[in-house]
C-alpha positions in Angstrom: 63.6 59.5 114.5 65.9 57.1 116.3 64.5 55.4 119.6 65.4 52.8 122.0 63.5 51.1 124.6 64.2 48.8 127.8 61.8 46.0 127.7 61.9 42.5 129.1 65.3 43.3 130.4 67.0 44.1 126.9 67.7 47.1 125.3 66.0 47.1 121.7 64.9 49.3 118.8 61.5 51.2 120.0 58.6 51.0 118.3 55.3 53.0 118.4 53.4 50.6 120.4 56.2 49.7 122.8 54.6 52.5 125.7 50.9 51.9 124.5 48.8 50.6 127.5 51.7 51.1 130.1 51.5 53.4 133.4 54.1 55.6 132.9 55.6 56.8 136.2 57.6 59.4 134.7 57.9 61.3 130.8 60.6 64.0 130.2 60.8 66.3 127.5 64.6 67.9 126.4 65.1 70.7 124.0 68.5 70.8 121.8 70.2 73.0 124.6 69.1 70.2 127.8 66.2 72.3 129.1 63.9 69.3 130.4 60.5 69.3 131.2 58.0 66.9 133.2 54.7 65.8 131.5 52.2 63.2 131.3 52.1 62.1 128.0 55.1 61.2 125.6 55.7 64.2 123.1 56.2 65.0 119.8 59.8 65.9 119.1 61.6 68.8 117.0 64.9 68.4 115.4 67.4 68.0 118.5 64.9 67.4 121.0 64.5 64.1 123.1 62.0 62.3 125.1 62.7 59.6 128.0 59.9 57.7 129.7 59.4 54.7 132.1 57.4 52.8 134.1 58.9 51.0 137.3 61.4 51.8 139.6 64.0 53.4 137.6 66.5 55.1 140.1 67.9 58.1 138.4 67.4 61.9 139.1 66.1 64.3 136.4 69.4 66.6 136.2 71.4 62.8 135.0 68.8 62.7 132.5 69.8 66.0 131.2 73.7 65.4 131.6 73.7 62.0 129.6 71.1 63.7 127.3 73.6 66.4 126.4 76.5 64.0 126.3 74.8 61.4 124.2 75.5 60.4 120.5 71.8 58.9 119.8 68.8 57.8 122.0 70.7 54.1 122.5 73.6 55.7 124.0 71.8 57.9 126.3 69.5 54.9 127.5 72.5 52.9 128.3 73.8 55.8 130.2 70.9 55.8 132.2 71.0 52.4 132.8 74.5 52.2 133.9 73.7 54.7 136.6 70.4 53.0 137.7 72.5 49.7 138.3 75.0 50.9 139.9 72.6 52.1 142.4 70.6 49.1 142.4 72.8 46.4 141.0 69.9 44.9 138.8 67.4 45.7 136.2 64.2 44.3 136.8 61.8 42.7 134.1 59.2 45.2 135.2 61.4 47.9 134.3 60.2 49.5 131.0 62.3 52.6 129.6 62.2 54.7 126.3 64.3 56.9 125.1 63.7 58.8 121.6 66.3 61.5 120.1 64.8 63.3 116.4 68.1 63.5 114.8 68.8 66.7 112.8 67.3 66.4 109.0 65.3 63.1 110.2 
């Protein structure tokens, strides 16, 4: 499973403990066909599924989460696309913003 996070203003490979201890503002679970549910905790993923969670003020819409998930080749590209949408709105990335995106690849 490939995961990436925005932490301390930088995109980096995510590790299991990255989200630990954070009060997440939203957690989204997406199926391989883009169907989305909002959850209270980060889910276990099946092949082709993705999850996105954030803490802080992240200026994106749920529909954008779905659209960019379906377009993305991997979790890093998904996170980058959502960050571009965020920056287009607020023109900055706060050091306090934390975002984690994971996609479970087929055969992983």
